[in-house]
C-alpha positions in Angstrom: 23.2 19.9 0.9 20.8 20.8 -1.8 17.2 19.6 -2.1 15.2 18.5 -5.0 12.6 21.3 -5.1 12.8 24.5 -7.1 13.6 26.3 -3.8 15.8 23.7 -2.1 15.6 23.3 1.7 19.0 22.9 3.1 19.7 20.2 5.8 22.6 21.4 7.9 24.1 18.1 8.9 23.9 14.4 8.3 22.7 14.1 11.8 19.6 16.2 10.9 19.0 14.0 7.9 19.2 10.9 10.1 16.6 12.3 12.5 14.4 13.4 9.7 14.5 9.9 8.2 13.8 8.4 11.6 10.7 10.5 12.0 9.3 9.7 8.5 10.2 6.0 8.9 8.5 5.8 12.3 5.4 7.4 10.9 5.3 5.0 7.9 6.0 2.0 10.1 3.2 3.0 12.6 0.6 3.4 9.9 1.7 0.2 8.1 1.5 -1.9 11.2 -2.0 -0.6 11.9 -3.3 -1.9 8.5 -2.4 -5.5 9.5 -2.2 -5.7 13.3 -6.0 -5.4 13.8 -7.0 -8.4 11.7 -5.6 -10.9 14.1 -7.5 -9.3 17.0 -10.9 -9.4 15.4 -12.1 -12.7 17.0 -11.0 -11.4 20.5 -12.7 -8.1 19.9 -15.9 -9.8 18.8 -16.0 -11.8 22.0 -15.1 -8.9 24.3 -17.7 -6.5 22.8 -20.3 -9.1 22.1 -20.4 -8.3 18.4 -21.1 -10.3 15.3 -18.5 -11.3 12.8 -20.2 -9.0 10.2 -19.8 -6.1 12.7 -16.2 -6.6 13.6 -15.3 -6.8 9.9 -16.1 -3.1 9.7 -13.3 -2.4 12.2 -10.9 -3.3 9.3 -13.1 -2.1 6.5 -13.7 1.4 7.9 -10.0 2.1 8.2 -9.1 0.9 4.8 -12.1 2.6 3.2 -11.3 6.0 4.7 -7.6 5.8 3.8 -8.3 4.8 0.2 -11.0 7.5 -0.4 -9.0 10.4 1.1 -5.4 9.7 0.3 -5.2 11.6 -3.1 -7.2 14.6 -1.8 -5.0 14.8 1.3 -1.9 14.8 -0.9 -3.4 17.8 -2.7 -4.2 19.5 0.6 -0.5 19.1 1.5 0.5 21.0 -1.7 -2.0 23.8 -0.8 -1.4 24.2 2.9 2.2 23.0 3.4 3.1 19.4 4.0 4.8 19.8 7.4 1.7 21.3 9.0 -0.7 18.7 7.6 1.7 15.9 8.5 1.8 17.0 12.1 -2.0 17.2 12.2 -2.2 13.7 10.8 0.2 12.3 13.4 -1.7 14.0 16.2 -5.1 12.8 14.9 -3.9 9.3 14.4 -2.5 9.2 18.0 -5.6 10.6 19.6 -8.0 8.3 17.7 -5.8 5.3 18.6 -6.5 6.2 22.2 -10.2 6.5 21.5 -10.1 3.0 19.8 -8.5 1.5 22.9 -11.2 3.0 25.2 -14.2 2.2 23.0 -16.9 0.6 25.1 -19.0 -0.7 22.1 -18.4 -2.0 18.6 -20.2 1.1 17.1 -17.9 3.6 18.8 -14.8 1.5 17.9 -15.8 1.5 14.2 -16.3 5.3 14.2 -12.9 5.8 16.0 -11.3 3.5 13.4 -12.7 5.7 10.7 -11.2 8.8 12.3 -7.9 6.9 12.8 -8.1 6.2 9.0 -8.1 10.0 8.3 -4.9 10.4 10.3 -3.5 7.2 8.6 -4.2 8.6 5.1 -2.3 11.8 6.0 0.7 9.8 7.3 0.7 7.5 4.2 0.2 10.3 1.7 2.9 12.8 2.6 6.2 11.1 3.6 7.4 10.5 0.0 6.5 14.1 -0.9 8.3 15.4 2.1 11.3 13.3 1.3 11.4 14.8 -2.2 11.2 18.3 -0.8 14.0 18.0 1.7 16.4 15.1 0.9 19.3 15.9 -1.5 19.1 14.2 -4.9 22.4 12.5 -4.4 21.1 10.7 -1.4 17.6 10.0 -2.7 18.3 6.3 -3.6 19.0 4.7 -0.3 16.8 7.1 1.6 13.8 6.3 -0.6 14.6 2.6 -0.3 14.5 3.0 3.5 11.1 4.6 3.5 9.8 2.0 1.0 11.1 -0.8 3.2 9.2 0.6 6.2 5.9 -0.2 4.5 6.7 -3.9 4.0 8.3 -4.1 7.5 5.2 -2.8 9.1 2.9 -5.2 7.2 5.2 -8.1 8.2 5.3 -7.1 11.9 1.6 -6.4 12.3 0.2 -10.0 12.8 3.1 -11.2 14.9 3.2 -8.1 17.1 -0.6 -8.1 17.4 -0.7 -11.7 18.5 1.9 -11.2 21.2 0.3 -8.0 22.5 -3.2 -9.4 22.7 -2.0 -12.6 24.3 -0.3 -10.6 27.0 -2.6 -7.6 27.7 -5.8 -7.9 25.7 -7.1 -6.3 22.5 -7.0 -2.6 23.6 -3.2 -2.7 23.6 -3.0 -3.0 19.8 -4.3 0.5 19.7 -2.6 1.8 22.8 0.8 0.9 21.4 0.3 3.8 18.9 0.1 6.4 21.6 3.8 6.4 22.7 4.9 5.8 19.1 2.7 8.7 17.9 4.0 11.1 20.6 7.6 10.2 19.7 6.9 10.6 16.0 5.1 13.9 16.5 8.0 15.3 18.6 10.6 14.2 16.1 8.8 15.6 13.1 8.0 18.9 15.0 11.7 19.4 16.0 13.4 18.2 12.8 11.2 18.5 9.8 11.8 21.8 8.0 9.0 24.1 7.0 7.9 23.1 3.5 6.4 25.9 1.3 2.8 25.7 0.2 3.8 25.3 -3.4 0.2 25.7 -4.6 -0.7 28.5 -2.3 -3.3 30.8 -3.7 -5.2 28.0 -5.4 -8.5 26.9 -4.1 -9.1 23.3 -3.0 -11.4 21.4 -5.3 -14.0 20.1 -2.9 -16.5 18.8 -5.6 -13.7 16.8 -7.2 -12.6 15.5 -3.8 -16.1 14.4 -2.9 -16.8 12.7 -6.2 -13.5 10.9 -6.2 -14.1 9.7 -2.7 -17.5 8.4 -3.7 -16.0 6.6 -6.7 -13.3 4.9 -4.6 -15.7 4.1 -1.7 -18.2 2.4 -4.1 -15.3 0.4 -5.8 -13.8 -0.5 -2.5 -17.1 -1.8 -1.0 -18.0 -3.6 -4.2 -14.7 -5.4 -4.5 -14.6 -6.2 -0.7 -18.1 -7.7 -0.5 -17.9 -9.5 -3.9 -15.4 -11.9 -2.3 -18.1 -13.4 0.0 -21.3 -12.6 -2.0 -20.2 -12.9 -5.6 -21.6 -10.7 -8.3 -25.0 -9.9 -6.8 -27.2 -7.1 -8.0 -26.0 -4.9 -5.1 -22.3 -5.5 -6.0 -23.0 -4.7 -9.6 -24.8 -1.5 -8.5 -21.8 -0.4 -6.4 -19.4 -1.0 -9.3 -21.7 0.8 -11.7 -21.9 3.8 -9.3 -18.1 3.8 -9.1 -17.8 4.0 -12.9 -20.5 6.8 -13.0 -18.7 8.8 -10.3 -15.4 8.3 -12.1 -16.8 9.8 -15.3 -18.4 12.6 -13.4 -15.0 13.2 -11.7 -13.2 13.5 -15.1 -15.8 16.1 -16.3 -15.4 18.1 -13.1 -11.6 18.1 -13.2 -11.5 19.2 -16.9 -13.5 22.3 -16.1 -12.3 23.1 -12.5 -10.2 26.3 -12.3 -7.9 24.6 -9.7 -8.5 20.9 -10.2 -7.5 18.5 -7.4 -6.0 16.2 -10.0 -4.6 17.7 -13.1 -5.6 15.1 -15.6 -3.0 16.3 -18.1 -0.3 14.7 -16.0 -1.5 11.3 -17.2 -0.3 12.2 -20.7 3.2 11.4 -19.5 3.9 7.7 -20.1 6.2 7.5 -17.1 3.5 8.4 -14.5 0.7 6.4 -16.2 2.8 3.3 -16.7 4.3 3.5 -13.2 0.8 3.6 -11.6 -0.5 0.8 -13.8 2.5 -1.4 -13.0 2.1 -0.7 -9.3 -1.6 -1.9 -9.4 -0.6 -5.1 -11.3 2.3 -6.0 -9.1 0.6 -5.3 -5.8 -2.3 -7.4 -7.0 0.1 -10.3 -7.6 1.7 -9.9 -4.1 -1.7 -9.9 -2.5 -2.5 -13.1 -4.4 0.6 -14.8 -2.9 -0.4 -13.9 0.6 -4.0 -15.0 0.0 -3.2 -18.4 -1.4 -0.3 -19.5 0.8 -2.3 -19.9 4.1 -4.6 -22.5 2.4 -1.6 -24.4 1.0 0.4 -24.3 4.2 -2.3 -25.0 6.8 -5.0 -26.9 4.8 -2.8 -28.9 2.4 0.5 -29.2 4.2 -0.9 -29.3 7.8 1.5 -26.6 9.1 0.7 -25.1 12.5 -0.4 -21.5 12.7 3.0 -20.5 14.2 4.9 -22.4 11.4 2.7 -20.9 8.7 3.2 -17.4 10.1 7.0 -17.8 10.1 6.9 -18.9 6.4 4.5 -16.1 5.5 6.9 -13.5 7.1 9.6 -14.4 4.5 8.0 -12.3 1.8 7.5 -9.0 3.5 10.9 -9.3 5.3 12.6 -9.9 1.9 10.9 -6.7 0.5 12.1 -4.7 3.5 15.7 -6.0 3.3 16.0 -5.4 -0.4 14.5 -1.9 -0.3 17.7 0.1 0.4 20.0 -2.0 -1.9 17.3 -1.4 -4.6 17.7 2.3 -4.2 21.5 2.0 -4.6 21.1 -0.1 -7.7 18.8 2.4 -9.2 21.2 5.3 -8.5 24.1 3.4 -10.2 22.3 1.9 -13.2 19.2 4.1 -13.6 15.6 3.7 -12.4 14.2 2.2 -15.6 16.8 -0.6 -16.0 16.3 -1.5 -12.3 12.6 -1.6 -12.7 12.9 -3.9 -15.8 15.3 -6.2 -13.8 13.0 -6.3 -10.8 9.9 -7.2 -12.8 11.8 -9.8 -14.9 13.0 -11.6 -11.8 9.6 -11.3 -10.3 8.1 -13.0 -13.4 10.6 -15.8 -13.1 9.8 -16.1 -9.4 6.1 -16.6 -10.3 7.0 -19.3 -12.7 9.1 -21.0 -10.1 6.0 -21.2 -7.9 4.4 -23.5 -10.5 7.2 -26.1 -9.9 6.6 -26.3 -6.1 6.1 -29.8 -4.7 5.2 -30.8 -1.2 8.5 -32.8 -0.9 10.5 -29.6 -0.8 9.2 -28.7 2.7 9.1 -25.2 4.2 12.3 -24.1 2.5 10.7 -24.5 -0.9 8.1 -21.9 0.1 10.5 -19.6 1.8 13.0 -19.1 -1.0 10.3 -18.7 -3.6 8.5 -16.1 -1.5 11.8 -14.3 -0.9 12.5 -14.1 -4.6 9.1 -12.9 -5.5 9.0 -10.2 -2.9 12.6 -9.2 -3.0 12.5 -8.6 -6.7 9.4 -6.5 -6.2 11.5 -4.2 -4.0 13.8 -3.8 -7.0 10.8 -2.4 -8.9 9.1 -0.4 -6.1 11.9 1.7 -4.8 13.2 2.8 -8.3 9.6 3.4 -9.4 8.9 5.7 -6.4 12.2 7.5 -7.1 11.5 8.1 -10.7 7.9 9.3 -10.2 8.8 11.6 -7.3 12.0 13.0 -8.9 10.1 14.1 -12.0 7.1 15.6 -10.2 6.7 19.3 -10.0 7.2 20.7 -6.5 3.6 22.0 -6.4 2.2 18.5 -7.3 4.4 16.2 -5.1 1.7 15.8 -2.5 -0.9 14.6 -4.9 1.5 12.4 -6.8 2.6 10.8 -3.6 -1.1 10.2 -2.9 -1.5 8.5 -6.3 1.4 6.1 -5.6 -0.3 5.0 -2.3 -3.7 4.8 -4.1 -2.2 2.5 -6.7 -1.0 0.3 -3.9 -4.4 0.2 -2.2 -6.2 -0.4 -5.5 -3.8 -3.2 -6.4 -4.3 -4.9 -3.0 -8.1 -4.6 -3.2 -8.4 -5.8 -6.7 -5.8 -8.5 -6.3 -7.7 -10.0 -3.3 -10.8 -10.4 -5.3 -9.3 -11.3 -8.7 -6.5 -13.6 -7.6 -8.9 -15.3 -5.2 -11.3 -16.0 -8.0 -8.6 -17.3 -10.2 -7.3 -19.6 -7.5 -10.8 -20.9 -6.7 -11.5 -21.6 -10.4 -8.3 -23.6 -10.8 -9.0 -25.5 -7.6 -12.5 -26.4 -8.9 -11.1 -27.5 -12.2 -8.5 -29.7 -10.5 -11.0 -31.3 -8.2 -13.6 -31.8 -10.9 -16.3 -30.5 -8.7 -17.5 -27.2 -7.2 -16.0 -27.8 -3.8 -15.2 -24.7 -1.8 -11.6 -23.9 -1.4 -11.9 -24.5 2.4 -12.9 -28.2 1.8 -10.8 -29.0 -1.3 -8.1 -31.7 -1.1 -4.5 -30.9 -0.9 -3.7 -31.9 -4.5 -6.4 -29.6 -5.9 -5.2 -26.7 -3.8 -1.6 -27.2 -5.1 -2.9 -27.3 -8.7 -4.9 -24.2 -8.0 -1.8 -22.4 -6.8 0.2 -23.5 -9.8 -2.6 -22.1 -12.1 -2.9 -18.9 -10.2 0.9 -18.3 -10.5 0.7 -18.8 -14.3 -1.8 -16.0 -14.4 0.4 -13.9 -12.1 3.4 -14.5 -14.3 1.4 -13.1 -17.2 0.4 -10.0 -15.2 4.1 -9.4 -14.3 5.0 -9.9 -18.0 2.6 -7.1 -18.9 4.5 -4.9 -16.4 7.8 -5.8 -18.0 6.4 -4.6 -21.4 5.2 -1.4 -19.7 8.7 -0.9 -18.2 10.4 -1.3 -21.5 7.9 0.9 -23.3 8.3 3.6 -20.6 12.1 3.4 -20.8 12.1 4.0 -24.5 9.6 6.8 -24.4 10.6 8.7 -21.3 14.3 9.3 -21.8 13.8 13.0 -22.5 11.2 13.4 -19.7 11.8 16.0 -17.0 9.0 17.4 -15.0 6.1 15.3 -16.3 3.2 17.2 -14.8 1.8 19.7 -17.3 2.7 23.3 -16.6 
């Protein structure tokens, strides 16, 4: 077998490839579950540790904040130090910090332990796609990339249901303790099977000023967007967003003059990379909007039970996971750009279909629409990841993998705030008052959902145009990152 890198790493047998994919998949699944499993346990943790709601929110916020701020820098560290070594450190750190979370005697210690866990989670999220591109033969990249992409959605889908069952049976610490055996198995598998990956950027110095300024920019943006949902555009929120913009400008200045920049800004001259990241942000924002709105429609307007609503909500992530591997096969046969155009086109039609939903259709009306929206997203995401990673230079695969994950996080953060505001505005217009979404009548909620999906269809249409533009302009592209 031959790899994708300049100095290919040979995998001696299909069995080794299978174990390699098992290790990477398990790591992705573990970190993805942890982004969603904790939320369902926050009320229980608040009671057990005698903490306020504002305090327990930081259990979730601290993890996401650390992951978002560090993920690009960690990808760059992988290029400098060697991805295998850093990946093993990340798994070990994630596993140990999970144990500390489970044993935390107070809310303060739990928040700190979650932040440490976020550092390990950032490593686990940043490096698998880069490791995949280093060691998996190009002729098998389609279905294998689809498998890894599916693990992200599968983890998100499993998190709430798994967390509810575990907490009900053994209490809140078990949602962290479950990571210990998973982490040990993942570490052992990666240590035994994962080949040594060269430090492609060895000899270059890590750009600490760039790393710190980028982390500050992302932290300010993350906090600003997160708290704007509840507080609105207060002076403090505006100050955070202004600080994020200022830090971004400063980061650009630093990177343009750094001898070994953390992020080579010239890579964004390539339309393939820039358009792919923009499309990811837009489409993840749309998916978050679906997940944000549906609970209000199902529980408040349609009077579904929590269990029934949870089963309906599982349809979307499960569809994304199921279509991940077939999406890779389609991309291998027909090309990544045509697959991306097909995926975004079907997704736009799916958003329009949501505007025709009526209560008379029952649960099935929600399920098949959700499956179309999320399943078509897989037809975009897997080919998009394939195209971006296949064209990345070996010494920049870590940082590019980090950028793909950053685009996902930014899309989810922005989408939660933006799509929530759009939904609320349509609900207010339909009700003719400024009623809160939580007290609005069912008809107004349904009208708000229809309006939000019209906006979502427009966002996906913008992604279609980007896909077509990228297809036309990138046919001659090879390694897009500037030499």
